[in-house]
KOLNUNU-512870 format. One line per 3 residues: number of its first residue (from 0); their letters; for each residue y, z, x of N, C-alpha, C. Coordinates in Angstrom, 2 decimals. Layout:
REM KOLNUNU-512870
NUM> a> Y,Z,X,Y,Z,X,Y,Z,X  ...
***
This chain:
REM KOLNUNU-512870
0> xxx> 27.37,18.28,-65.91,26.52,17.34,-66.61,25.52,16.77,-65.62  24.25,16.84,-65.92,23.24,16.30,-65.03,22.77,14.94,-65.54  22.45,14.07,-64.61,21.95,12.75,-64.95,20.44,12.79,-65.09
3> xxx> 19.87,11.98,-65.98,18.41,11.95,-66.09,17.81,11.36,-64.83  16.77,11.97,-64.35,16.10,11.50,-63.14,14.79,10.82,-63.51  14.41,9.81,-62.75,13.13,9.16,-63.02,11.99,10.12,-62.67
6> xxx> 10.81,9.88,-63.21,9.68,10.75,-62.88,9.40,10.73,-61.38  8.97,11.88,-60.86,8.68,11.97,-59.43,7.35,11.33,-59.07  6.51,11.14,-60.04,5.20,10.54,-59.77,5.10,9.17,-60.43
9> xxx> 4.49,8.27,-59.71,4.26,6.94,-60.26,2.94,6.43,-59.72  2.32,5.55,-60.44,1.08,4.94,-59.98,1.31,3.50,-59.57  2.58,3.08,-59.57,2.93,1.71,-59.23,3.72,1.69,-57.93
12> xxx> 3.09,1.31,-56.81,3.79,1.28,-55.53,5.02,0.37,-55.54  5.00,-0.67,-56.35,6.15,-1.58,-56.42,7.39,-0.88,-56.97  7.21,0.22,-57.68,8.33,0.95,-58.25,9.26,1.51,-57.18
15> xxx> 8.75,1.66,-55.97,9.57,2.19,-54.89,10.44,1.12,-54.25  10.16,-0.14,-54.51,10.94,-1.21,-53.89,10.66,-1.28,-52.40  11.66,-1.75,-51.67,11.53,-1.90,-50.21,12.01,-0.61,-49.55
18> xxx> 11.10,0.03,-48.83,11.38,1.34,-48.25,11.60,1.22,-46.74  12.73,1.75,-46.29,13.00,1.86,-44.85,12.44,3.20,-44.40  11.52,3.18,-43.47,11.01,4.42,-42.89,11.84,4.70,-41.64
21> xxx> 12.79,5.62,-41.78,13.72,5.92,-40.70,13.07,6.88,-39.71  12.93,6.43,-38.48,12.26,7.24,-37.45,12.96,7.05,-36.11  12.48,7.77,-35.11,13.02,7.62,-33.75,14.34,8.31,-33.58
24> xxx> 15.41,7.52,-33.53,16.74,8.08,-33.35,17.01,8.47,-31.91  18.06,9.26,-31.73,18.52,9.59,-30.38,18.43,11.07,-30.04  17.88,11.89,-30.93,17.82,13.32,-30.63,16.73,13.61,-29.60
27> xxx> 16.70,14.85,-29.15,15.68,15.25,-28.19,14.29,15.27,-28.82  14.21,15.14,-30.12,12.93,15.15,-30.83,12.47,13.74,-31.19  12.98,12.73,-30.50,12.65,11.34,-30.77,11.14,11.09,-30.75
30> xxx> 10.45,11.59,-29.74,9.01,11.33,-29.60,8.24,11.89,-30.79  8.62,13.07,-31.27,7.96,13.67,-32.43,8.21,12.80,-33.66  9.43,12.32,-33.81,9.77,11.47,-34.94,8.98,10.17,-34.92
33> xxx> 8.85,9.56,-33.76,8.08,8.31,-33.65,6.62,8.53,-34.00  6.06,9.64,-33.54,4.67,9.96,-33.84,4.48,10.22,-35.33  5.35,11.03,-35.91,5.29,11.30,-37.35,5.46,10.00,-38.12
36> xxx> 6.40,9.19,-37.69,6.69,7.93,-38.37,5.50,7.00,-38.41  4.76,6.91,-37.32,3.57,6.05,-37.30,2.58,6.48,-38.37  2.37,7.78,-38.48,1.43,8.30,-39.47,1.91,8.07,-40.90
39> xxx> 3.18,8.32,-41.15,3.73,8.13,-42.49,3.71,6.65,-42.87  4.08,5.78,-41.93,4.07,4.34,-42.20,2.68,3.87,-42.59  1.69,4.33,-41.86,0.30,3.96,-42.17,-0.09,4.43,-43.57
42> xxx> 0.29,5.66,-43.92,-0.05,6.21,-45.24,0.65,5.45,-46.36  1.93,5.14,-46.18,2.67,4.41,-47.21,2.08,3.02,-47.42  1.83,2.33,-46.33,1.29,0.97,-46.44,-0.11,0.98,-47.03
45> xxx> -0.91,2.01,-46.71,-2.27,2.11,-47.26,-2.23,2.27,-48.78  -1.11,2.77,-49.29,-0.96,2.95,-50.73,-0.21,1.78,-51.38  0.01,0.72,-50.60,0.62,-0.49,-51.14,2.13,-0.49,-51.21
48> xxx> 2.77,0.45,-50.55,4.23,0.52,-50.57,4.79,-0.39,-49.49  5.81,-1.17,-49.83,6.47,-2.08,-48.91,7.40,-1.26,-48.00  6.85,-0.73,-46.92,7.60,0.12,-45.99,7.75,-0.57,-44.64
51> xxx> 8.95,-0.47,-44.08,9.24,-1.06,-42.77,9.83,0.02,-41.86  9.38,0.12,-40.60,9.96,1.10,-39.69,11.37,0.66,-39.27  12.27,1.64,-39.19,13.64,1.40,-38.76,13.99,2.49,-37.76
54> xxx> 14.34,2.08,-36.54,14.59,3.04,-35.46,16.07,3.41,-35.37  16.42,4.51,-35.99,17.76,5.08,-35.86,18.75,4.64,-36.91  19.85,5.39,-36.94,20.91,5.21,-37.94,21.57,3.84,-37.83
57> xxx> 21.86,3.39,-36.63,22.54,2.09,-36.46,21.70,0.95,-37.04  20.40,0.97,-36.77,19.52,-0.07,-37.31,19.40,0.04,-38.83  19.40,1.26,-39.34,19.35,1.45,-40.79,20.62,0.90,-41.43
60> xxx> 21.76,1.23,-40.86,23.03,0.75,-41.40,23.04,-0.78,-41.48  22.57,-1.42,-40.43,22.50,-2.88,-40.40,21.58,-3.40,-41.51  20.42,-2.80,-41.66,19.48,-3.21,-42.70,20.05,-3.01,-44.10
63> xxx> 20.77,-1.92,-44.30,21.38,-1.67,-45.60,22.49,-2.68,-45.88  23.26,-3.01,-44.85,24.33,-4.00,-45.03,23.75,-5.36,-45.40  22.56,-5.66,-44.92,21.89,-6.93,-45.23,21.12,-6.87,-46.54
66> xxx> 21.10,-5.71,-47.19,20.40,-5.56,-48.46,18.89,-5.57,-48.34  18.36,-5.15,-47.19,16.92,-5.23,-46.96,16.13,-4.07,-47.55  16.79,-2.97,-47.97,16.06,-1.79,-48.41,16.61,-1.24,-49.73
69> xxx> 15.70,-0.65,-50.51,16.06,0.00,-51.76,16.04,1.52,-51.62  15.21,2.01,-50.72,15.05,3.45,-50.49,14.89,3.72,-49.00  15.10,4.98,-48.66,14.92,5.40,-47.27,14.05,6.65,-47.25
72> xxx> 13.03,6.63,-46.42,12.16,7.79,-46.21,12.51,8.28,-44.81  13.13,9.45,-44.73,13.65,9.98,-43.47,12.59,10.75,-42.69  12.30,10.26,-41.48,11.39,10.97,-40.58,12.13,11.32,-39.28
75> xxx> 13.45,11.20,-39.28,14.21,11.63,-38.11,14.09,13.14,-37.97  13.94,13.60,-36.76,13.90,15.04,-36.48,15.17,15.38,-35.72  15.98,16.28,-36.26,17.19,16.70,-35.60,18.29,15.65,-35.67
78> xxx> 19.39,15.94,-34.98,20.50,15.00,-34.85,21.01,14.46,-36.17  21.26,13.16,-36.21,21.87,12.52,-37.37,21.00,12.53,-38.62  19.71,12.81,-38.45,18.83,12.90,-39.61,18.98,14.20,-40.36
81> xxx> 19.63,15.20,-39.72,19.74,16.51,-40.34,21.16,17.07,-40.38  22.13,16.35,-39.85,23.49,16.91,-39.79,24.44,16.35,-40.84  23.94,15.58,-41.79,24.78,15.05,-42.85,25.17,13.60,-42.67
84> xxx> 25.03,13.05,-41.47,25.40,11.65,-41.22,24.55,10.72,-42.08  23.25,10.92,-42.07,22.35,10.07,-42.86,22.66,10.20,-44.34  22.82,11.40,-44.83,23.08,11.61,-46.24,24.37,10.91,-46.66
87> xxx> 25.40,10.96,-45.82,26.65,10.28,-46.11,26.48,8.77,-46.15  25.71,8.24,-45.21,25.45,6.80,-45.17,24.72,6.36,-46.43  23.69,7.09,-46.80,22.93,6.73,-47.99,23.79,6.82,-49.25
90> xxx> 24.61,7.83,-49.33,25.50,7.97,-50.48,26.47,6.79,-50.54  27.01,6.38,-49.40,27.96,5.27,-49.36,27.32,3.97,-49.85  26.03,3.79,-49.60,25.33,2.58,-50.01,24.64,2.73,-51.38
93> xxx> 24.75,3.91,-51.99,24.13,4.13,-53.29,22.62,4.17,-53.24  22.07,4.59,-52.11,20.62,4.67,-51.93,20.15,6.04,-52.41  19.13,6.10,-53.27,18.63,7.39,-53.74,18.12,8.25,-52.58
96> xxx> 18.34,9.52,-52.68,17.85,10.47,-51.67,16.87,11.41,-52.35  15.65,10.90,-52.63,14.68,11.73,-53.35,13.92,12.65,-52.40  13.24,13.60,-53.01,12.24,14.35,-52.25,11.16,13.34,-51.90
99> xxx> 10.26,13.67,-50.98,9.24,12.69,-50.58,8.31,12.32,-51.73  8.86,11.67,-52.74,8.07,11.27,-53.90,7.06,10.19,-53.56  7.30,9.47,-52.49,6.38,8.39,-52.11,4.97,8.93,-51.90
102> xxx> 4.87,10.16,-51.44,3.56,10.73,-51.19,2.79,10.99,-52.50  3.48,10.88,-53.63,2.82,11.13,-54.90,2.06,9.91,-55.41  2.24,8.77,-54.75,1.53,7.57,-55.19,0.06,7.71,-54.85
105> x> -0.80,7.35,-55.79,-2.25,7.49,-55.55,-2.90,6.17,-55.61
***
């Protein structure tokens, strides 16, 4: 049985809620993630999305425990961003794991 999914496109940036832009981390690709993250953060904010940078899984976990985020946009390269740790954390907190739908905002 599949659950109904919300539309992937929206014209209302507020529909995304508070977005944690997960970047940096501890992998050998940290510098690439930070660079990518700066660009994505700028694009999200330019479209009116309430996005905040979060450096690494530990900081994300803390923010989720405090209820600061509704969604997570993953820009981690390698390590915990790709080995299932992040996905498990998001599932435990009931955070949606969408495709990069945020980029569909115009």
